[in-house]
N, CA and C atoms as a LAMMPS dump frame, in Angstrom:
ITEM: TIMESTEP
0
ITEM: NUMBER OF ATOMS
504
ITEM: BOX BOUNDS ff ff ff
-5.0000000000000000e+02 5.0000000000000000e+02
-5.0000000000000000e+02 5.0000000000000000e+02
-5.0000000000000000e+02 5.0000000000000000e+02
ITEM: ATOMS id mol type element x y z
1 1 1 N 222.008 61.237 350.277
2 1 2 C 223.95 61.459 350.772
3 1 3 C 224.002 61.182 349.404
4 2 1 N 225.002 62.412 348.762
5 2 2 C 225.562 62.406 347.621
6 2 3 C 226.443 61.635 347.485
7 3 1 N 226.212 61.072 346.273
8 3 2 C 227.675 60.204 345.69
9 3 3 C 229.035 60.777 345.647
10 4 1 N 229.849 59.612 345.809
11 4 2 C 231.262 60.503 345.485
12 4 3 C 231.622 60.383 344.27
13 5 1 N 232.379 61.54 344.066
14 5 2 C 232.645 61.954 342.855
15 5 3 C 233.942 61.669 342.821
16 6 1 N 234.913 60.887 341.303
17 6 2 C 235.781 60.677 341.251
18 6 3 C 236.789 61.386 340.155
19 7 1 N 237.102 62.586 341.083
20 7 2 C 238.101 63.463 340.237
21 7 3 C 238.929 63.55 339.153
22 8 1 N 239.379 62.445 338.656
23 8 2 C 239.9 62.012 337.556
24 8 3 C 239.295 61.198 336.435
25 9 1 N 237.679 60.949 336.977
26 9 2 C 236.905 60.438 335.912
27 9 3 C 236.008 61.382 335.154
28 10 1 N 235.736 61.165 333.737
29 10 2 C 234.592 62.07 333.174
30 10 3 C 233.34 61.929 333.619
31 11 1 N 232.971 63.177 333.78
32 11 2 C 231.704 63.041 334.767
33 11 3 C 230.503 62.162 333.673
34 12 1 N 230.908 62.252 332.473
35 12 2 C 229.332 61.318 332.111
36 12 3 C 230.489 60.51 330.93
37 13 1 N 230.745 59.471 330.767
38 13 2 C 231.573 58.732 329.98
39 13 3 C 230.937 58.798 328.551
40 14 1 N 229.333 58.563 328.792
41 14 2 C 228.789 58.392 327.266
42 14 3 C 229.212 59.65 326.555
43 15 1 N 229.532 60.624 326.971
44 15 2 C 229.651 62.13 326.248
45 15 3 C 231.19 62.279 326.01
46 16 1 N 231.396 62.093 324.39
47 16 2 C 232.848 62.274 324.328
48 16 3 C 233.202 63.421 324.18
49 17 1 N 234.776 63.98 323.886
50 17 2 C 234.78 65.346 323.681
51 17 3 C 234.367 65.281 322.508
52 18 1 N 234.926 67.195 321.548
53 18 2 C 234.449 67.102 320.476
54 18 3 C 235.657 66.301 319.278
55 19 1 N 236.585 66.261 319.851
56 19 2 C 237.878 66.152 319.1
57 19 3 C 237.792 64.595 318.868
58 20 1 N 236.95 63.698 319.624
59 20 2 C 237.042 61.887 319.288
60 20 3 C 235.59 61.861 318.736
61 21 1 N 234.848 62.912 317.811
62 21 2 C 234.017 62.895 317.511
63 21 3 C 234.13 62.18 315.678
64 22 1 N 235.462 62.923 315.362
65 22 2 C 235.899 62.124 313.875
66 22 3 C 236.575 60.607 314.006
67 23 1 N 236.401 59.571 313.716
68 23 2 C 237.13 58.793 313.486
69 23 3 C 238.566 58.712 313.176
70 24 1 N 239.294 58.226 313.79
71 24 2 C 241.086 58.389 313.215
72 24 3 C 241.223 58.066 311.925
73 25 1 N 240.439 57.461 311.284
74 25 2 C 240.265 57.275 309.44
75 25 3 C 240.235 58.06 308.506
76 26 1 N 239.117 59.279 308.928
77 26 2 C 238.507 60.616 308.159
78 26 3 C 239.177 61.04 307.544
79 27 1 N 240.261 61.848 308.283
80 27 2 C 241.304 62.93 307.644
81 27 3 C 241.968 62.081 306.319
82 28 1 N 242.528 60.421 306.405
83 28 2 C 243.411 59.704 305.951
84 28 3 C 242.305 59.589 304.51
85 29 1 N 240.907 59.454 304.562
86 29 2 C 240.071 59.116 303.69
87 29 3 C 239.554 60.109 303.08
88 30 1 N 239.482 61.45 303.439
89 30 2 C 238.771 62.612 302.693
90 30 3 C 240.407 62.896 301.956
91 31 1 N 241.728 62.789 302.674
92 31 2 C 242.78 63.152 301.6
93 31 3 C 242.867 62.286 300.618
94 32 1 N 242.916 60.934 300.695
95 32 2 C 242.528 59.803 299.921
96 32 3 C 241.264 60.201 298.462
97 33 1 N 240.477 60.35 298.856
98 33 2 C 239.021 60.665 298.176
99 33 3 C 239.728 62.226 297.025
100 34 1 N 240.032 63.339 297.807
101 34 2 C 240.602 64.224 297.103
102 34 3 C 241.632 63.912 295.931
103 35 1 N 242.423 62.982 296.265
104 35 2 C 243.615 62.931 295.548
105 35 3 C 242.692 62.279 294.128
106 36 1 N 241.853 61.036 294.852
107 36 2 C 241.376 60.213 293.77
108 36 3 C 240.406 61.235 292.567
109 37 1 N 239.609 62.029 292.851
110 37 2 C 238.357 62.76 292.352
111 37 3 C 239.564 64.003 291.445
112 38 1 N 240.703 64.362 292.022
113 38 2 C 241.549 65.177 291.003
114 38 3 C 242.662 64.317 290.137
115 39 1 N 242.526 63.038 289.986
116 39 2 C 243.143 62.551 289.017
117 39 3 C 242.014 61.899 287.89
118 40 1 N 240.84 61.766 288.603
119 40 2 C 239.799 60.883 287.448
120 40 3 C 239.11 62.528 286.723
121 41 1 N 238.629 63.523 287.79
122 41 2 C 237.876 64.477 286.733
123 41 3 C 238.826 65.049 285.43
124 42 1 N 239.851 65.144 285.592
125 42 2 C 240.588 65.858 283.931
126 42 3 C 240.513 64.5 283.045
127 43 1 N 240.117 62.778 283.434
128 43 2 C 240.338 62.215 282.642
129 43 3 C 238.731 62.166 281.609
130 44 1 N 237.609 62.448 282.636
131 44 2 C 236.17 62.505 281.944
132 44 3 C 236.226 63.441 280.792
133 45 1 N 234.898 63.378 279.746
134 45 2 C 234.872 64.093 278.723
135 45 3 C 235.62 63.539 277.108
136 46 1 N 235.689 64.149 276.604
137 46 2 C 235.979 63.602 275.244
138 46 3 C 237.478 62.58 275.566
139 47 1 N 237.224 61.344 275.241
140 47 2 C 238.138 60.585 275.049
141 47 3 C 238.686 59.759 273.582
142 48 1 N 239.809 59.088 273.321
143 48 2 C 239.99 58.66 272.227
144 48 3 C 240.67 59.47 271.218
145 49 1 N 241.451 58.638 270.227
146 49 2 C 242.034 59.343 269.299
147 49 3 C 240.915 60.78 268.264
148 50 1 N 241.823 61.592 268.163
149 50 2 C 241.263 62.606 267.199
150 50 3 C 241.602 62.425 266.022
151 51 1 N 240.818 62.622 265.152
152 51 2 C 240.699 62.367 263.349
153 51 3 C 240.484 63.351 262.778
154 52 1 N 240.844 63.606 261.532
155 52 2 C 241.126 64.75 260.889
156 52 3 C 239.423 64.5 260.193
157 53 1 N 238.883 65.008 260.091
158 53 2 C 237.322 64.855 259.516
159 53 3 C 237.362 65.74 258.239
160 54 1 N 236.618 65.041 257.385
161 54 2 C 236.302 65.581 255.972
162 54 3 C 234.332 66.031 255.875
163 55 1 N 234.169 66.993 255.847
164 55 2 C 232.617 67.154 255.591
165 55 3 C 231.93 66.232 254.24
166 56 1 N 231.184 65.286 253.941
167 56 2 C 230.682 64.346 252.81
168 56 3 C 229.084 64.92 253.002
169 57 1 N 228.694 64.936 251.92
170 57 2 C 227.159 65.427 251.27
171 57 3 C 227.5 64.5 250.219
172 58 1 N 225.99 64.832 249.223
173 58 2 C 225.96 63.853 248.599
174 58 3 C 224.42 63.718 247.591
175 59 1 N 223.868 62.846 246.598
176 59 2 C 222.666 62.679 246.41
177 59 3 C 222.818 61.138 246.077
178 60 1 N 221.898 60.419 246.031
179 60 2 C 221.576 59.036 245.849
180 60 3 C 220.533 58.777 244.628
181 61 1 N 220.812 58 243.578
182 61 2 C 219.805 57.985 242.483
183 61 3 C 219.634 56.446 242.881
184 62 1 N 218.796 55.85 242.31
185 62 2 C 218.499 54.607 241.674
186 62 3 C 217.779 54.252 240.338
187 63 1 N 218.573 53.882 239.322
188 63 2 C 217.9 54.086 238.169
189 63 3 C 217.34 55.278 237.362
190 64 1 N 218.431 56.639 237.896
191 64 2 C 218.322 57.588 237.726
192 64 3 C 217.752 58.832 238.39
193 65 1 N 216.805 57.786 239.078
194 65 2 C 215.838 58.545 239.828
195 65 3 C 216.04 58.78 241.333
196 66 1 N 215.743 59.768 242.245
197 66 2 C 216.561 59.746 243.518
198 66 3 C 215.765 59.094 244.493
199 67 1 N 216.532 58.465 245.496
200 67 2 C 215.84 57.649 246.622
201 67 3 C 215.205 58.746 247.57
202 68 1 N 214.204 58.273 248.28
203 68 2 C 213.676 59.552 248.753
204 68 3 C 213.612 58.555 250.029
205 69 1 N 214.228 57.945 250.459
206 69 2 C 214.375 57.132 252.185
207 69 3 C 215.725 56.732 252.406
208 70 1 N 215.892 56.325 253.433
209 70 2 C 216.957 55.146 253.838
210 70 3 C 218.311 55.851 253.93
211 71 1 N 219.256 55.385 254.032
212 71 2 C 220.793 55.43 255.033
213 71 3 C 222.023 55.357 254.016
214 72 1 N 222.706 56.095 254.313
215 72 2 C 223.97 55.725 253.817
216 72 3 C 225.029 55.856 254.494
217 73 1 N 225.729 54.481 254.976
218 73 2 C 227.101 54.237 255.727
219 73 3 C 228.209 53.754 255.366
220 74 1 N 229.299 54.556 255.693
221 74 2 C 230.305 54.564 255.565
222 74 3 C 230.903 53.946 256.851
223 75 1 N 231.842 52.431 255.953
224 75 2 C 232.408 51.499 257.047
225 75 3 C 233.998 51.594 256.846
226 76 1 N 234.432 51.983 257.773
227 76 2 C 235.495 52.246 257.871
228 76 3 C 236.752 50.44 257.39
229 77 1 N 237.211 51.034 256.76
230 77 2 C 238.275 50.139 256.284
231 77 3 C 239.628 49.515 257.119
232 78 1 N 239.537 50.629 258.11
233 78 2 C 240.477 50.659 258.991
234 78 3 C 239.502 50.509 260.409
235 79 1 N 240.152 49.536 261.346
236 79 2 C 239.138 48.956 262.653
237 79 3 C 239.371 50.414 263.356
238 80 1 N 240.249 51.434 263.525
239 80 2 C 240.702 52.279 264.544
240 80 3 C 240.212 53.613 264.232
241 81 1 N 239.343 53.968 262.783
242 81 2 C 238.595 54.921 262.836
243 81 3 C 237.315 54.633 262.973
244 82 1 N 236.291 55.708 263.081
245 82 2 C 234.972 55.18 263.552
246 82 3 C 234.094 55.306 261.833
247 83 1 N 233.34 54.472 262.087
248 83 2 C 231.965 54.812 260.617
249 83 3 C 231.472 55.923 260.837
250 84 1 N 230.954 56.33 259.618
251 84 2 C 230.002 57.381 259.429
252 84 3 C 228.713 57.119 258.721
253 85 1 N 227.42 57.875 259.174
254 85 2 C 226.094 57.491 258.506
255 85 3 C 225.343 58.624 258.158
256 86 1 N 224.168 58.565 257.514
257 86 2 C 223.499 59.503 256.797
258 86 3 C 222.262 59.405 256.312
259 87 1 N 220.959 60.124 256.424
260 87 2 C 219.893 59.797 256.306
261 87 3 C 219.513 60.391 254.895
262 88 1 N 219.289 59.559 254.032
263 88 2 C 218.324 60.226 252.909
264 88 3 C 217.454 61.068 253.119
265 89 1 N 217.431 61.94 252.617
266 89 2 C 216.273 62.949 252.929
267 89 3 C 215.229 62.613 251.079
268 90 1 N 213.955 63.127 251.276
269 90 2 C 212.859 62.955 250.442
270 90 3 C 213.646 63.202 248.868
271 91 1 N 214.399 63.972 248.613
272 91 2 C 215.054 64.774 247.569
273 91 3 C 216.021 63.596 247.335
274 92 1 N 216.747 62.656 248.038
275 92 2 C 218.019 61.848 247.574
276 92 3 C 219.261 62.562 248.274
277 93 1 N 219.18 63.519 248.798
278 93 2 C 220.499 64.033 249.543
279 93 3 C 220.54 63.507 250.839
280 94 1 N 222.191 63.264 251.488
281 94 2 C 222.267 63.079 252.641
282 94 3 C 223.431 63.682 252.97
283 95 1 N 223.794 63.803 254.466
284 95 2 C 224.633 64.686 254.876
285 95 3 C 225.529 63.526 255.874
286 96 1 N 226.774 63.476 256.028
287 96 2 C 227.046 61.958 256.653
288 96 3 C 227.446 62.281 258.324
289 97 1 N 227.797 62.044 259.318
290 97 2 C 227.731 62.293 260.581
291 97 3 C 228.506 61.412 261.475
292 98 1 N 229.449 61.386 262.162
293 98 2 C 230.073 60.581 262.908
294 98 3 C 229.483 60.31 264.32
295 99 1 N 229.771 61.643 264.773
296 99 2 C 229.417 61.679 266.29
297 99 3 C 228.299 62.809 266.585
298 100 1 N 228.362 63.815 265.765
299 100 2 C 227.941 65.221 265.856
300 100 3 C 226.985 65.493 264.68
301 101 1 N 225.688 65.815 264.339
302 101 2 C 225.41 65.847 262.983
303 101 3 C 225.975 67.082 261.772
304 102 1 N 226.166 66.363 261.405
305 102 2 C 227.169 67.129 259.827
306 102 3 C 228.472 67.048 260.299
307 103 1 N 228.989 66.65 260.826
308 103 2 C 230.507 66.529 261.324
309 103 3 C 231.253 66.018 260.237
310 104 1 N 230.74 64.964 259.543
311 104 2 C 231.305 64.543 258.303
312 104 3 C 231.912 62.771 258.728
313 105 1 N 232.921 62.977 257.95
314 105 2 C 233.831 61.381 258.627
315 105 3 C 235.013 61.549 258.208
316 106 1 N 235.757 60.723 259.215
317 106 2 C 237.507 60.51 259.193
318 106 3 C 237.931 60.76 258.056
319 107 1 N 239.016 61.146 258.099
320 107 2 C 239.748 61.106 256.444
321 107 3 C 239.811 59.695 256.622
322 108 1 N 239.901 59.18 255.028
323 108 2 C 240.469 57.495 255.148
324 108 3 C 239.515 57.068 254.23
325 109 1 N 239.878 55.807 253.591
326 109 2 C 239.055 54.683 252.514
327 109 3 C 237.495 54.048 253.235
328 110 1 N 236.91 53.699 252.18
329 110 2 C 235.322 53.184 253.221
330 110 3 C 234.574 52.471 252.347
331 111 1 N 234.115 51.217 252.685
332 111 2 C 233.337 50.222 251.9
333 111 3 C 231.996 50.844 252.392
334 112 1 N 231.059 50.824 251.116
335 112 2 C 229.805 51.861 251.213
336 112 3 C 228.645 50.819 251.262
337 113 1 N 227.684 51.16 252.222
338 113 2 C 226.347 50.329 251.571
339 113 3 C 225.383 51.334 251.702
340 114 1 N 224.148 51.053 251.457
341 114 2 C 222.908 51.934 250.947
342 114 3 C 221.584 51.212 251.163
343 115 1 N 220.792 51.607 252.18
344 115 2 C 219.772 50.753 252.324
345 115 3 C 218.934 52.312 251.687
346 116 1 N 217.382 51.684 251.046
347 116 2 C 216.573 52.543 250.66
348 116 3 C 215.523 52.558 251.714
349 117 1 N 215.618 51.741 252.633
350 117 2 C 214.442 51.48 253.997
351 117 3 C 214.57 52.6 255.025
352 118 1 N 213.38 53.383 255.065
353 118 2 C 213.32 54.625 256.008
354 118 3 C 213.531 53.952 257.451
355 119 1 N 214.66 54.601 258.053
356 119 2 C 214.904 53.688 259.454
357 119 3 C 213.661 53.473 260.392
358 120 1 N 212.726 54.817 260.066
359 120 2 C 211.628 54.543 261.064
360 120 3 C 210.777 53.158 260.831
361 121 1 N 211.032 52.943 259.705
362 121 2 C 210.299 51.299 259.581
363 121 3 C 210.522 50.072 260.252
364 122 1 N 211.766 50.163 260.865
365 122 2 C 212.124 49.522 261.737
366 122 3 C 211.547 49.31 263.376
367 123 1 N 210.868 50.633 263.42
368 123 2 C 210.045 50.702 264.823
369 123 3 C 208.902 49.425 264.902
370 124 1 N 208.751 49.426 266.283
371 124 2 C 207.95 48.261 266.438
372 124 3 C 207.058 48.872 267.306
373 125 1 N 205.619 47.983 267.808
374 125 2 C 205.114 48.425 268.343
375 125 3 C 205.391 47.898 269.748
376 126 1 N 204.408 48.431 270.783
377 126 2 C 204.715 48.61 271.957
378 126 3 C 205.222 46.936 272.366
379 127 1 N 205.733 46.664 273.288
380 127 2 C 206.375 45.276 273.56
381 127 3 C 204.999 44.669 274.214
382 128 1 N 204.975 43.251 273.913
383 128 2 C 203.344 41.978 273.983
384 128 3 C 202.192 42.807 273.196
385 129 1 N 202.606 43.423 272.163
386 129 2 C 201.524 43.579 271.323
387 129 3 C 201.99 43.007 270.312
388 130 1 N 201.314 42.26 268.828
389 130 2 C 201.225 41.564 267.669
390 130 3 C 202.214 42.338 266.831
391 131 1 N 203.193 41.369 266.282
392 131 2 C 204.401 41.958 265.79
393 131 3 C 203.723 42.568 264.264
394 132 1 N 204.372 43.358 263.572
395 132 2 C 203.898 44.499 262.613
396 132 3 C 203.461 43.446 261.483
397 133 1 N 202.562 43.717 260.584
398 133 2 C 201.948 42.929 259.466
399 133 3 C 202.927 43.198 258.166
400 134 1 N 203.254 44.565 258.29
401 134 2 C 203.619 44.73 256.694
402 134 3 C 205.344 44.329 256.683
403 135 1 N 205.67 43.633 255.474
404 135 2 C 207.221 43.407 255.557
405 135 3 C 207.66 44.41 254.982
406 136 1 N 208.706 44.885 255.822
407 136 2 C 209.898 45.803 255.385
408 136 3 C 210.449 45.517 254.142
409 137 1 N 210.473 46.195 252.881
410 137 2 C 210.684 45.775 251.641
411 137 3 C 211.65 47.222 250.948
412 138 1 N 213.059 46.776 250.75
413 138 2 C 213.974 47.753 249.844
414 138 3 C 213.726 47.96 248.354
415 139 1 N 213.808 49.233 248.205
416 139 2 C 213.6 49.289 246.716
417 139 3 C 214.795 49.691 245.763
418 140 1 N 216.029 49.288 246.355
419 140 2 C 217.206 48.717 245.583
420 140 3 C 217.592 47.445 245.453
421 141 1 N 218.484 47.119 244.951
422 141 2 C 218.996 45.503 245.08
423 141 3 C 219.468 45.582 246.186
424 142 1 N 219.441 44.337 246.895
425 142 2 C 219.9 43.649 248.01
426 142 3 C 221.579 43.9 248.528
427 143 1 N 222.187 43.619 247.05
428 143 2 C 223.549 43.666 247.591
429 143 3 C 224.125 45.215 247.976
430 144 1 N 223.597 45.842 247.623
431 144 2 C 223.955 47.56 248.327
432 144 3 C 223.425 47.361 249.921
433 145 1 N 222.834 46.602 250.588
434 145 2 C 222.858 46.485 252.119
435 145 3 C 223.789 46.029 252.492
436 146 1 N 224.994 45.588 251.958
437 146 2 C 225.961 44.637 252.786
438 146 3 C 227.268 45.576 252.242
439 147 1 N 227.917 46.05 252.761
440 147 2 C 229.54 46.824 252.351
441 147 3 C 230.12 45.772 251.764
442 148 1 N 230.348 44.563 252.186
443 148 2 C 230.684 43.36 251.313
444 148 3 C 230.572 43.439 249.522
445 149 1 N 229.436 43.235 249.466
446 149 2 C 228.804 42.891 248.133
447 149 3 C 228.159 44.219 247.667
448 150 1 N 228.143 45.449 248.027
449 150 2 C 227.707 46.768 247.019
450 150 3 C 228.366 47.15 246.054
451 151 1 N 230.059 46.705 245.907
452 151 2 C 230.891 47.375 245.017
453 151 3 C 231.356 48.781 245.569
454 152 1 N 230.628 49.461 246.432
455 152 2 C 231.068 50.663 246.725
456 152 3 C 231.897 50.836 247.414
457 153 1 N 233.247 51.738 247.06
458 153 2 C 234.337 52.259 247.933
459 153 3 C 234.1 53.499 247.508
460 154 1 N 234.706 54.174 248.687
461 154 2 C 235.123 55.675 248.781
462 154 3 C 235.665 56.319 249.593
463 155 1 N 236.621 57.347 249.103
464 155 2 C 238.157 57.716 249.933
465 155 3 C 237.169 59.318 250.386
466 156 1 N 237.205 59.476 251.459
467 156 2 C 236.862 60.915 252.641
468 156 3 C 238.412 61.454 252.471
469 157 1 N 238.594 62.429 251.924
470 157 2 C 239.796 63.499 251.932
471 157 3 C 239.331 64.937 252.788
472 158 1 N 239.96 65.423 253.512
473 158 2 C 240.199 66.628 254.482
474 158 3 C 239.434 67.597 253.649
475 159 1 N 238.309 68.484 254.441
476 159 2 C 237.971 69.338 253.417
477 159 3 C 236.204 68.878 252.969
478 160 1 N 235.944 69.402 252.238
479 160 2 C 234.393 69.159 251.832
480 160 3 C 234.433 68.399 250.526
481 161 1 N 233.712 66.882 250.734
482 161 2 C 233.656 66.034 249.796
483 161 3 C 232.222 65.742 249.378
484 162 1 N 231.918 65.876 247.829
485 162 2 C 230.788 65.812 247.527
486 162 3 C 230.64 64.309 246.78
487 163 1 N 229.514 63.713 247.191
488 163 2 C 230.129 62.101 246.656
489 163 3 C 228.516 61.619 246.143
490 164 1 N 228.163 61.494 244.799
491 164 2 C 227.023 61.062 244.738
492 164 3 C 226.941 59.743 244.323
493 165 1 N 226.026 58.873 244.191
494 165 2 C 226.09 57.366 244.174
495 165 3 C 224.623 57.37 243.112
496 166 1 N 224.802 56.95 241.792
497 166 2 C 224.004 56.097 241.058
498 166 3 C 224.115 54.445 240.876
499 167 1 N 222.705 54.175 241.449
500 167 2 C 222.687 52.774 241.641
501 167 3 C 221.981 52.392 240.366
502 168 1 N 222.342 50.704 240.363
503 168 2 C 221.78 50.708 239.017
504 168 3 C 221.008 48.949 239.295
């Protein structure tokens, strides 16, 4: 005998019509997500203040001879301005960069520190191995390793700056 069919009920209550597959809050969620993405994406990318830059290059000598390795660091006297660094080449020359190679330094005053230690000397062996046996030694007086004691102060101007250091 056939079962009685209730004409007002859905034939299969576990099957929902297509319009109810999307939860009620989905449209609201998608609208909010789109609005958030539209607000955040333009904020991505470069941020922070823009500085007028000056290219800076020069040569470092100690007792009249070029330093063959090391770094030159311009430490800003203004906390809102970034520092700049450069690696000393075997001929004693350097070029400063702040964010990109060769972009120079922001215009302004700096305290300068110079190290004759090749930055590669600070690389260590793999973790868990014996510490390096060779002591890292600088060929210039220790006072130049600190911007507060080096006595070196420079001003970067807009355009090209050639700054040489003859350490004694």
